[in-house]
N, C-alpha and C positions, 0 to 999 in steps of 0.2 A: 977555655972550652969553646968549641965551634958553635956558633949560633945557628938555629934552624929558622930560616925565614918563612913566614906564613902570609906574606903580603899578597900572594896570588889568590887567596880566597876572596869571594865576594858574597856578603860583606866580610870584613876582617873578623877572625875568630878572637874571642876574648880569652886571654891566658889564665891559667890557674896557678897560683903560687901557694904551695902548702904552708900551713901555719908552722911557726917555729916550734921545733921539738917533735914534729910528727915523725913517727918511725918510718924509715925509708924502706922501700921495697927492695927485694933481692932480684938479681938479674934473671931473666927469662927469654719484490714489487708487482704489487699487482695493480692494473688499471682497467676500466671499461672503455670501449672503443670511442664513444661519441666525442669526448672532450679530453683535455689534459694530455698525459703522456701515454699513448696507446701501446698495448702489447697485444699480439694476436690472441684470439680467443683460445686457440688450441694450446699455445704456450702457457697462457695464464691458467687454464684448467689443469694442465700437466703439473705446473708448479704447485698449485693448491693441493692437488692429489698427493704429490710427494711429501709436502709438509704434513698433511693430515695422516698419511701412512706412517711417517716417522713419529709423530706424536702418539698415534695409537699403539705403535710398536713399543715405544718407551713406556707408556702406561701399562700395557699388557705384560711386558717383560718385568716391570717392577712389581706388579701385583702378583706375578707368579713366583717371585723369589722370596719364599717365606723366611729364609735364613739371612736375607740381606740386612746389613746393619741399618737401623732406622735412627732418626734423630732422637726418638724417644728412649732408645737403649742407653744413651749417655745421660745418666741422671746428674742433676746438679742441685746444689743446696744454695739457698739465698745468701748473698753476702751482706755483711753489716753495712747499713746505709748511714753515712756520716753527712750531716747537713751543714752548710755554711750559714751560721746563725748570727754573725756579727752584723748589727744594724748598718746597712749601706744603702744610701739613696740611689735610685736609678741614675746612672751616669757617673757616680763616684767610683774612684779606684778601689778595687778589692783590697781588704786588709789582710795581708799575708804575714804580719809580724809575729803572730802567735805560732805555737808549735803545730807542726803538720800532723794530720791524723796518722795512726800507725799503719793503715792499709789504704790502698787506692779506692776512692769512692767517687764515681763519675759526677754525682750531683754536687759534691763539695768542690771538685775541681772546676766544673763548668759554670758554677754560679757567678753572677755579677760581672764577668769579664766583658760580655758582648756589648752591654749598654755603655760601658766605659769606652770601648773602642769606637763606637758610633759617636759618642759625645765629644771625643777628642778629635774626630775627623780623620782617623787613620785610613778610612776607606776612600777618601776623596783624592783625586789627582792633584788638586791644589796643595794639599798637605805634603804630598810626596815631592812636589817640585821644589819645596823649600829646604829639603834635607841636604846635608853636606855631601852625601854620597850620590846625589842625583846625577844620572847619566845623560839626561836630555832626551833619551829615547822614550817612545810611548808604546804601550800595549793596551789594547781595548778589546772588550768582549761584551756581547749582550746575552743575557740569559734567554733561552727559548721561552717565550712567554707562556706560562701554564694557564689553563682555563680557569677563569675566576670561580667556576663552580667546583673545581677539583680539590683534591687533597693529595698530600704527598704520597707517592709510591716509591718502590725501591729503585725504579729507573731514574726518577728525579734525584734520589739520594746519590746515585752513581754520577750523574751529570754534575751535581753540585760539588761532590767530593773532588772530582777531577778539575773542574773549573776553578774552584777555590784554591786548590794546591798550585795551579798554574799562576793565578794572579798574585798570590802571596809570594811565590818565588820571584816573579818579576818585580814586585815591590822591594823584596830583599836585595835584589841586584841594583836597585836605585832607579828603576824605570818609573815613568809617570803612568799610572795604571787607572783605567776607567772600566768598571764592570757595572753595566746598566741593568737594573731590575725592572720587571714589568709583568703584567698579566693581560690575558686576552679576554675580550668580552664574551666570546663563545656564544654566538647568536642563537643557534638552535638549542644547545644544552641549557643556557640560562633561561631562555623563554620557557622551555619545558618545565624547569624547576619551579619557576614562579607561577606558571599556570597550575601545576599540581598543588602548590601551596594555597593558592586562591580557592581552588575547588575543595580542598581538605578543610580549610579553616572557615571559609565563608560561603561555600557552595556556589561560587561565581565562576562563569566561564569568561575567557578573554574577550570574546566578541560581545559580551554584555557590558563591557566597559568601553569608553572612548579610547582611542589610541594614546592620547596624552595621559589619561588616568592610568592606563596599563603601564606605560613607560615610567610613570612616577612610582608605581609599585616595584618595578624592576630596580630602579635606582635605590629605593629604600632597602630592598633585599641586599643589593650589592654593598651598601654602606654597613649593613648589620652583619652579613655572613660572608662577604666576598674577600675578606682579608685573611682567611684561615691559612691559605697556602704560603702567604708571605711570612706569617708568624712561624710556620714550620721551617721556612728557609732560614729564618733567624735562629731557630733552635738547632739547625744543622751547622751554624757558625759561618754561613755564607757571607763573605766580606764585601757586600754590595754597597754601592753608593746610593743609599735610600733617599737622599735629597733629590735624586734624578729618577725616582720611580715613575713608571709610565703605565697607562691603562689605554687600551686600544679604542676606548670611547671618550677619552678626555679631549679637551679643546685642541691641543696640539695635534693629536692623531686625526681628529675630524678635519682640521685644516689641510693636513697632508693628503688625506683620502680624497677630499673634494678636488684639490689641486691636481692630483694624479689622474682622476677621472677626466677632468676637463682637458688636460694636456694630451692624454691618450686619444680622446675624441677628436681634438683638433689636429692630431697627427694622423688621423684616419685609421687608428688601431682599435677603436671601439665602435661597434655598430649594433643596431637593433634589428632582429628579424625573427621570423617564426620558425622554430626548430624543435626537434625532439630533445627533451631533457630528462635526466634522472629525476623521477618524481616520487616523493614519499607521501602516500595518501594519509598516513597517520599524522604527519607534520603539516600536510597541505603546503608543501614547499618543494622547490627544486633542491637537490643536494649535489655536492661535489662528487667527482669520480672516486676520490680517496675515501669517501664516506659510504661507498658501495662495497659490501663484502660479498665476494663470490663464494657461495657455499656449495661444495660438491655433494651430490646425493647419489648413493649407490643404486637406488631404485625407489620403490614405494616408501614414502616417508611422510608421517603426519606431523604437521606443525600447528601450533596455536598462534594466531596472529591478532594484532590489535584491531578491535572493532568487529571481529568476526565471531559469531555466536558459537560455532562448532569448529573442531579441528579440521584442517584442510589437507588433503593428500596431494603430494607432489611426487615427481619421479615416475610418472605414468605417461605412456604415449597412447593417445586416443586416435583411432582410425575412423575417418569420416568419408562418406561417399558424396561426390559432386556429380549428379547425373549430367550426361552429355545431351545438350538440347537437340531435339529432333530424332534421337536414337533411344527408344525406351529401355533397351537392355544394356546400354553402354554407360560407363561411369569412370571417373578418375578418383582413386582413393588417396586421400591426403592424411598424413600423420601430424598431430599437433600435441604439444604439452599444455597449450593454453586455449581450451575450447571456449572460454569466456570471451575471447576476442573474435570469434566467428562472425558476429554481426558487423565487424569492421573490415571483413575481407572484401577486396575489390578485384582480385584476379587469382588464378592458379598458374604457377610457373613450372616448367620442365626444362631440362637441358636441351639445347638445339641438336645435339648428337644422339639423344636417347631414342633409339629406334622403336621403343614400345609406344611412343606417342606421336610418331611421324604422321600417321594417318589422321590425327586429330588436330593438326596445325590449322589455325584459322577458325576452329570451331568455338562455340561458346558453351559454357557450363551453367547449370542451374544452382543457385545458392541453396544449400540444404535446409536453411531456416526460412528464408524469405521467398525463394523461387526466382529471385532476380537473376538476369543474365550476367555472367562474368566471363571475361576473355581468358582463353588459355594462351599464355605467352611463353616464349622461350628466352632463357637468359643463361649465360655461361657461368653465373655465380651459383647455380643450382648444382648440388652434388648428386649425380644420378645413382650412385651406389649406396646412398643412405636411404633407408626406408623404401618407399615405393618410387622414389625419384621425383615425386611431385610435391610441391610445397604451396601452402596458402600464402597470399601476399596481403599483409596488414600494415600499410605504410604509416598509419597514425600511432602504432604501438610497438614498432620494432625498428631499430637502427638499420639493420641489413635490408629490411623490407622498404624502408624509406628511401634508401639509395636505389633499390631496384625500381620502386614506383616512380622516382624522378627520371630514371632512364627511359621509362615507357610512358611517361605522361599520365600516370594514374593519380586521381584525386584521393587524398586520404579521408577516412571516415573516423572521427573521434567518438568512440563508443564508451570510454571510461572517463568519468568526471574526476575533478580534483580530489573529492573526498572518497574515491574508490568505489562509487556506485555507478550503475549503468545509466547512460544518457538517453535522451528522448529518441535519438536515432535508432535505438534498439527496439522501439515499439512499446506499447503500454504494458505488455506482459513481462517485460524485463526492467523498464525504467524505474530507477530509484532503489533497485536491489543491490546489496553488496555484491561485488564482482564475483566472489567465490561462492556465494549463495546462488547467483545467476548461473554459475558453471554447472551446478547440479541440475538446475532447471533445463538448461540447454541440452545436457546429456540425456535427460528423460525425453525431451522433445525429439531428439535424434532417434532414440529407440522406437518411439511411437510412430515415426515416419518411415521406419525401416531403413534408415541411412547410417546407422551405427555399425561399424565394421570390426570392432574389437578394442581391447584394452590390454596393455602389457607393460611390464616393468621397463623403465628406460633411465639409465644413468644420465644425469644432467647437472648443470651448474645453475643454481638459483641466485639471482641478485637480491641481497638483503640490505636494507638500510641499517647501518651500524648504529644510528642514533635512536631508532624507534623499534627495530626488530621486524618491521613490516616488509613485505615483498615490494621491491622497487618496480614501478611502472614507468614506461616510456611514453610521455605525453607531449603533444605539440603545444608549445607555448611561445608567445612573443617575449623575447628576453634580450638583455644586453650581453654582448660577448666581446672578448678581447682577442684580436688577431695575434697568434703566438708564434707563427713560423719564423718570421724575421728575428724577433727577440730571442727565440729558442736557438736559432743558429748562432747568435752572438754568445749565448750561454755555453754552447758546446765548444765554440772556439776559445772561450776563456780558459776552460780546463785543458784543451788540447795544447794551447800555447804556454801553459804553466802560470798564467796570471792568477788563476784560482787553483789552489791545491786541495784535492780530496784525499784524505788519509783515513784508513788504508787505501791504497791505490786501486784495489780491485773494484771499488765503487765507480771508478771512471767508466767502466764498460757499460753499466746500467745507465749512467748519466748520458753518455753519447747516444745510446740506443733510444732512450726516451725523447731526447731533443731532436733526433733525426726523424721521429715519427709523430711529432707533437701536433695536436689539433687545437682548435680554438677553445677558449675558456669561457663558459657561461658564468656570469658573475651576478645574475639576478637571483634574489631569494625572497620568497613570499612570507616574510616575517615582519614583526614590528620592532623587535630589539635589534639594533644594528645601525650602520651608517646609511641613512636614506639616500637613494640614488639622486644626484643633482641633475635630473633630467625632467623636462616639462612637456606635456602634450598641449599643443596649440589647438584648442577646441574648435571644431567645425572648419579646420583647415587641413589641407592635404599636401603632401610633398609634390613638388612640380612634376607633372608628367606621368606619375604612376598610381595615383589614387591612394597611396599609402598614408597612414596617419603622419601628421607633421610633428616631429619632436625636436626640441632645442635643449642645449646643455649650457649651464652657467654656474659660476661660483656662488651666485645668489639669484633670487627670483628677478631682481632688478636687472642683473646682467643678462639673464635668460630672456627677459622681455625685450631688451635692446636687440638681441640676436634675432628674436622672432619678428620684430618690426622690420628689420633689414631684410629678412628672408621673405616675408609676405608682402612687403611694400605698404603695410597699413600702420597707422599710429599705434605705438605700444599700449597706450592707455585703453584702446578699444579692444584689445585682444584678451581672451580668457585663457589663462594658463592653469593646468592641473598637474601637480607634481606626481611623478611616478610613486605609487605607494610602496613599491618593493624596496628592500635594502640590499646592500652589497654583500656578497659572499664574505664570510669572516676571514677567509684566507687572503682577501684583497688588503685588508688593513694590517693583518699580521705579516704579510709580505713587505709592507712598508715600515714595519716596526724598527729595524735598525736605522732607518733614515729619520723617521718622525721622532724617535727617542733622542736623537742628537740634534733636533731642531729643524729639520727640513720641512717645508721650504723656506722657513724664516732664516734671517741672517744669523749665523752662529760662528763667528770667527774663532771663538775660544775653544770650540769643539772640533773644528775642521781638521785639526792635527790627528784626531783619533780615527779617521777613516784610513784604510779599511779595517774592519774588526776581524776578530777570530770567532769561530762558532764551534760548539761541541754539542752533540746530541746522539740519540740512539741511531744506529745505522739501519734505518728502515725505509720502506717505500714512502711512508708518511713524511719522514724527515726530508728525503730528497725532493719530494713534491713541494714542500715548503721552501726549501733552499732554492729550488728551481724558480719558483715564483719571485722570490726576493732578487735573485740575480737578473731575471728578465726585466722586472720593473725598475730595478736600480740602475742598470745600464741604460735603459731607455730614458728615464726621467732625470738622472743626475749625471750621466756620462761616466760613471765609475762603478766599480764592483762594491757591494756592501761588505764583502769578506775577502781576505787574502788566503785564509786557511779554513778548512772545514774538517774537524776531527770527528769521525763517526765511531762511537764506542759500541760494544756489542750489547745484545739484549740480556737482561738478567733473568735467568731461569732458576728453578729450585735445584737442590743438590742432586736430584735424580735426572735432571735435564729436561724436566717438563716446563712448559710455559706456565707462568703463574696465572691462576684463574680462580675466581671465587667459587666456581662450581667444583673445583678439585680440592678446595679447602687449603691450598698451599700458598695463598697470598701472604706476603710479609710486609706489614706496615712498619716503616722505619721507626715510627714513634714507639711501637711495641718493643723493638729491639733496643732502642735507646733507654727507655724507662723500665722495661720489663712489663709483662702482662700475664696474669693467671689464666688458666684454661677457661674459667667461667667468663672472663672478660672477652676472650677470643671468640667463644661460642655466641655471646650476646651480639658481637659485631656481625657475625654471620647471619643471625636471625634478623638483625636490623637492615639487612640488604634486600635485594629484590629477587632472590632465588625462588623458584617454585618449590613446593614441598618435597618433590622427589630429589631435586638437585641439592636441596638443603640437607636432607638426610645423608646423602653420599658425602657432601663436603664436611659436615659435622663429624662423621665417623672418621674420615681421613685426617681431620685436624686433631682428633683425640689420639690417633696413633702416632702422629708426628710430634705432638707437643702435649704429652699426658700431664706434665707438670707446668704447662705454660711456657713462656719465654723468659729467660733470665735477663736482668738488667745488665746491659753491656756498655752503654754510654755512647756518646757521639763520636769520640775519638777512635774507639775500637771499631765502630761501624765504618767510618771513613777510611781508616787504615786498611781494613779488610777489602773494601771495594777497590781501593787504589792498588792493592797488591796483586790484583788479577791483570793479566795482559790486556790492555785496552785495544791493541791492534790485532788481537787474535779472534777466536771464535766466541760463541756465546758464553756468558759468565754463569757458572753454576754456584749458587750461594747457599750456604747452610748456616744456621744459627750457631752451631758448635764451632764453626770457623771464626765467627765474630767473637765468641766467648774466649777462644784461644788468644785473640788479639787483646781482649781485656786483660788476660793474664800477663801479656807483654807490657801493657800499660802499668800493671802492678809492679812488674820488674823494674821499669823505669822509675816509678815512684819510690820503691825501696832503695834503689841506688842513689837517687837524689837525696833522700833523707840521710843516708849514710854519709854521703859526701859533705852535705851541709853541716852535719854534726862534727865531722873531722876538721873541716875548715874553721869552724867557730864563728861566732857572731861578728867578730872584728875583721873578718876577711873582706878585702876589697879587690876586685879584678883589676888587672893591669890595663892602662890606657890602650886603646886599639892600635895606636901607632907604634908601640913598643914591640920588640921581638922577644920570643921566648928563649930561655936558656935552660934546656933540660939538664937536670943535675944528676941523672942516672941513666943507664942504658934502657931501663924500663920506660922512663919518661920519653926518651927519644923514640922508642918503639911505638908507644901509644899515639904520639903525635904523627908518626909516619902512617899508622893505620887510619888516623883521623883524616889525614890528607888524602889517602886513597878513597875513603868513604865519600869525602866531599867531591872528588873527581867523578866517582860513580854516580852520585846524585846529579851533578851537573850534566853528565852524559844522558841520564834518564830524562831530565827535564827538557833538554834540547831536542831529544828524540820524541818527546811527548809520550814516553812509555814509562808510566809511574811505577810499574812493578819493579823496574830496575832500582828506583829510588827507595821503595819500601824494603826491598831485599838488602840494599846496602846499609840502610839505617838499622834494620833488625840484626844483621850480622855484626855490625860494629858494636852496637850497644850491648847485645846479649853475650856475644862470644869474645870480642876483643876487650871491651871495657869491664863488663861484669865478671865473666868467667875467668879472665886472666889478670887484667891490670888491678882491679880492686881486690881480688883474692890475694894478691901479694901485699896489698895495703892492709887488708883486714886483720884486726886483732880481737877475736871474739871475747876474750876475757876483759880487755879494756872497754869494749863496747858494753858488756854487761854491767861493769862497774859504773861507767859514765851514765848509763841509762838511769841508774838510781839517783845520781846527782841531778839529772834532768827532771826526774819526778819531784825532787825537793824544790827545784827552781819553780816548777809549775805551781806547787802548793804555796810557796811563799808569794808568788805573784798574785795568786787568787786571794790570799789573806790581805795583801796590800789593797787590792781592788775592793774587797768586802768592807774594809774599814776606812776607805777613802784616803789612804796615805799617798797622796799624789806627789808631794815634794819631800816629805820626811824620809830619812834613811834609818829605819829602826834596827836595833841590834837583834841578832838571831842566835838561837841555840839549837843544836841537834842532839838527840839522845837515842841511844840504841841499847837494847838489852844484850846484843851480840857483840863481843869484843872485835870480831873481824869487820863488822860493819863500821864500828868507830874508826878503825884504821883506814877503811875505804874513804870515808868522808874527810878524814884529816888531810888526805893528799889533795883534796879539791876545795878546801875552805875558801881560798881567795877567789877562784872563778865562780864559786857558788854565790858569794856576796855580790860580785859584779853583775852576773847574769840576772839575779833576782832584784837588782836595784836596792839592795839593803846595805846596812852598815857592817860593822864587824860581825864575823860569824865564828862562834865557838862551839865547844862540845860540852854537854852536860853529862857527868859520869852516870853509869848505869845505876839505877836505884835511887838517885838523888831526887828530892822533891821538886815538883814543877814550880818555877818562879811565879810569884804573885803579880797579877796585873799584866800578864803576857797572854797573847792569843795562842791557841794550840790547834794543830792539825795533824792527824795521823797519816803517815806515809804507808805503813804496813803494820802487821801485827807486832813488829819489833822496833819500829822507828817512829819517833815523834819529832815535829819541829815546833819551835816556840818563837813568837815574835813580840818584841817589846811594844806595849801600847800606852802605858802610864805616862801622862803628860803630852802625848802626841795626838790624842783624839778628844773630842768633846762628846761624851757619851749621850747626853740628852738630845743634842742635835742629830747625831748619827742614828739614834733609836727611831726618831721620826722618819728619817730617810729610809731606814730598813723596813719600817711598817708600810710605807707607801709602796716600796718595791714588792713586799710580800703580798699586799692586796692585789697588785697587778698580776703577779704570778698565779695566785690562787684563782683569780678570775679566768686566766688562760687555761688552768688545769680543769676547772669546772666545765668550761666550754668544750674542751677536748673530750672529756668523759661523756658529755651529753650529746655530742654531734654524731651524725652518721658519716663514716669515712667516705671520702670522694671515690668515685669509680676508679678502680685500678690501683688504689693506694694499698701497699702491702701491709699486712697485720704487724710485721716486725717494725715497720716504720712508725706506726701509731704507738706501739708499745715503747719504742725508744723515746718518743716525744714525752710520753707519760713519765717514764723513768727520769728523764732529764729535768722535768719540772718538779717532780717530787724530791729529787736530790737537791736542787737549788733551794727549795723551801726548807728542807732540813738544815742546810747550811745557814740560812738566814735565821732560823730559830735558835741555832747554837750561838751565832754571833750576838743576837739580841740578849740571850741569857748571860753571855759573858760580859756584855756592856752593863747590864743591870748589876751584876756582881761587882764590876769595876766601880760603879757609883757607890755601892754599899761600902767598899773598902777605901774610897777616897777620903783623905783627911778633911776634918771640918774646916770651914772658912777661918782663915787666920792661922791655921796650923802650919806645920812645917811641910815643905815640899822638897822633893829630892833634887 
C-alpha cells in the first residue's frame, strides 16, 4: 500500500494506530495642537462629531427596535461544574490517569496546568533552544504594559488571545520565543488611587506627608494590590516568561530612563523653557495630549466638575463690549466662551482686510473690567466671518492666542493658578475664587457696567482631562520638552521604507500625517510618583548672557555637580544644587519599555538576538501615540527600531456595535465570562464603580435587560477561541456572550470526541514515533489524513498572515465536520459503546474499592453478579480486559440469586448489578480501621466547615451543593467500609485456627 508522507508538517503529527480488533469504517486619532501629533482643530472636531453621531445613532436605533433579539432572550441553564480535586502541589504535573468527566467542564480542564508549564520552563527561550526541532530562528514580543492600577478588560483579553496564539505557534515551529511581561507605573492614576485611599482610611492629604513617606505608601500599595492584572494574565493562559517580568519603576527601568534623558539632553534634543501646557487643575499637573478628551457640545450643557460647588454651563457665547478710547459711543464687541479669562486679555484682534474696523486701526480700547488701555491689532489668523470678526487675545491661556501674542510682542498675563483659582493679577475681588465661580461674578460685573451684549447657544469642543474629568486649562509653565521633528521624520521614513510594518496598512496614512506635523513633547509632570527628572538648578547662578536659571543634567548629583562646576567656573563643592521636583511623563518610561525590558543600556548579549520585537495592540490613537514615542526614542538612543511589525487589532464593541461603557451597563469583564456571574454579582460591580446615581440607574436597567440570568460560565478556551475567530485585520469586533457560549459547546464537542477516541483506542495504545510514516489501511483513513493535511495548511496560512480567523475556521471545520460528523460516525458503534460503558463503570467501582481498602500491590479476585441474564452475557465478553483495567486478579461471574461470598467487599453498580472483591487475608482490618477513622474525621471537618461558611462572592449554588454531596457520599462509603471490616474481624478464625 502506498504510504502517505506527513513530514511536511511542523511539528510532525503523531500517528494513530487503531487497537487490534477495532471495527473498520466503511468507505465514504485625535490630538490637541500644542504638542505631540497635531491634527487641525477643524478635522479633529469633525472626527469627534462623526464618532458621537454614529454612537448616538447606534444607541437610539437599538433602543427603538423593540423586537430586536436581545442577549436576554437566549436563556441558558447552568452546566454541571466538575472540579479537579486530585491533590496536586503547585508546579506538579496534573494527574490525568483517571477517567475523564462525562462532559466538558472548564474548571476541571484548566486546573493545575499553568503552574506546571511555568515550573518546567516551557515559556522560556532557553528551554526552546534545547529542543531537537529547534530552528535557530527567534521570535520576540513584549506585552503592551498595562497600568498597575488596572484590571483586565475585554480588549486585554483580545490582545492576549492573539499574542499567545502567535507565540505558541512559533514555539511549535521550533523557534526560540521570548514574550516579555510587564506593567506600567501609571503615574497619575496610581498617585490618585493612593491619595484617595489615604484620605478614606486616615483622613490624610498627600501634602501632609513628606515626599519620601508618600512614596513609601505608594510602594506598599503596589506590593499589596498592584499584581492583580498579572494574575489575570495567568488566568487567561498567557505563556509569558515571568522570570523577565518588568515594572517601569524598577531599577532597570530607572537606569534606562535616566540614561535616555541625559543622552537626549547632550544631543540637544531636550530643553527647558516657559510654554503653554495642558494643565489639569484637579491633578495640579501637566498632562499629555493623549490624555485630553475633546468633548463636542451641541450648545448649552451643564457639567459637574471636580472642586466646583455648583454645575457649570458650557456651550454659550458671551458678547462683551470693549469701549473705544476717546469715543464715548464707539465700541468693539467680542464673543467669548471663556469670560473668566477676561482679566488676562492684553489686546483685541481683527483681520487686516475687515472693512468694519478699518477706521479703528491704531486706536486703543478700554478693558471692560479694569479700564486699562488695550491695543486693537490686526492679524490674518482672525476669521472675519465668525461672530463679530473681533477676538480677545489671552496669550497666557490659549495656544492660538500665545502664537498671536508672540507675533505682536504682547506680554502674557497669567490669571488662573495651578489649583484653578484666580490669581492676584485679577484683583482682590476675584483672587482665590474658583475660576468658574469667578465667571459668574465677572458676568454680573459686566451687566452692572452696561458692557454685557448678550448670551447665545454656541456649539463648541471642550477639552476634558480624561484622568480627572476636569476642564483642561492652558497654563504657562517652565517645563522640559523633547524636540521631536527630526526623530519623527525618521519614524515616518521607517514605515515608508518598509523597515517598520504597520498592519492593517491603512494605519500608515495616520502615521505619516502625524509625524509630518509633529510638535515638541512636554515631558514634565508635577507628580511625586514617577521617575524624578535628573536635572538640577544651580542656585543663584544664571545661564551665561540671558539671565535665565542655570540648569544642569546628570546621571547622579555628583555628575551634575561636575557639569555645574565646569559651566560656572566655580568649585563644585561651593555650588548649591536643587533637583527638579517634577517627574517625567509616564509615556517616557513606557516608550523605553521594549529596550529596558531587554536590558538596555546594560550589556545584554544573550538578549540582543531578540531585537526587533513584534507588537500587537488596539488600533487606536492611543496605541499609535505610544508606538510613535517608542520608535522615536529607540532609533535615537540605540540606532535601531524596537519593532519590525506592529499588528493593530480592532476595538471590541458589544453585539449591538456600541462602545463598551460602564454608563451603558454593557461592559464585559473577561473573568465573568470565564467563571460565570449571576445578575446580582454584576449589579454589585456596577454599584461599586464611580457612576453618578442617574448613570447608575440607566446602566443597571440595561444590564438587567441584557443579562437577566447573569452570564454563564464559558471558560478561558471558549473566550479565547471566540476572540480569535473574528477578523483581526477588519473593522471593530462585535462580541456577544451567546457567541462565547457557542464556542463552549464546540469545546464540549472536542471533549466528547476525545473521550470516545480514547475509549476505542484503549489504555495500551501508544502513538507512533514521529519519524515513522503512516500507512492508512482504508480509504476513509486516507481521506481523513488528507483533510488533516489541508487543515494544517490553512492554519499555517492563517498564522503567516496573522489572520487568526482563518485558523479558527479551519480547526472548527475539520474537527466538527470532517472528524466528528463523518470519520468518527463511520467508526461509531452505539451498541458497543453502551455495553462497554457498563464495563467502564465496573472498572471505576473496582478501582475505588482497591483504593478504599489500601490494596496497592495485591491482585484480589473479583466476582460480578447480575439479576438480568443479558447483563451476565455482556460482562462475560469483557472479563479479561475488566481484570486488566481494574488491576485485579481473575474475574468471574456469580450466578443470579447466589449468596454473596463471605469476607468479600461489595459495591453496587446499578439496581441489578453488584461487584465483589476478595479481602480475606489481603488486608489487616484493625490497621485499616484506624486509617479510615482518620480519613473520616478529616472529611467530617471539611463538611462541617462547608455547611457553616458563607459562600464566596460569585460562587454558584450548584457548585456548593456539589461539594456537599461529594463529601457526604465519601463519608457514606467510609462508613460502609468500616462496617465491613468490623464484620470481617468478627468472622476471622481464632489464633491458631485454620487459614485458607
